[in-house]
Steps between C-alpha positions, in 0.01 A plus 500: 500500500386363833179312569286595800266279708176608668534439873121453528424240233829389348444645149833564329534805277738405219619808310570292190129414485351822643126503570332530159151476652574823691669669206856442628721404209765226516837649596350736761713505815319474833624849588334634184151357569220759506438635851148358496603151388357224723581133542284320242419220744426669831481874423768638733738775396870483421591575864406137579760356263862408567786415266549131424854410611 
């Protein structure tokens, strides 16, 4: 699974870790995040993220 980086603040979403504080379990692919999920650091939506190459 690919990691994604927030273009605003640099937070990296790692699917192996998930986002437990937001109820996103480890193993959740970026594409499977809830539609209302927001960056835990700066609060932007998934449209502000890009795949880490």
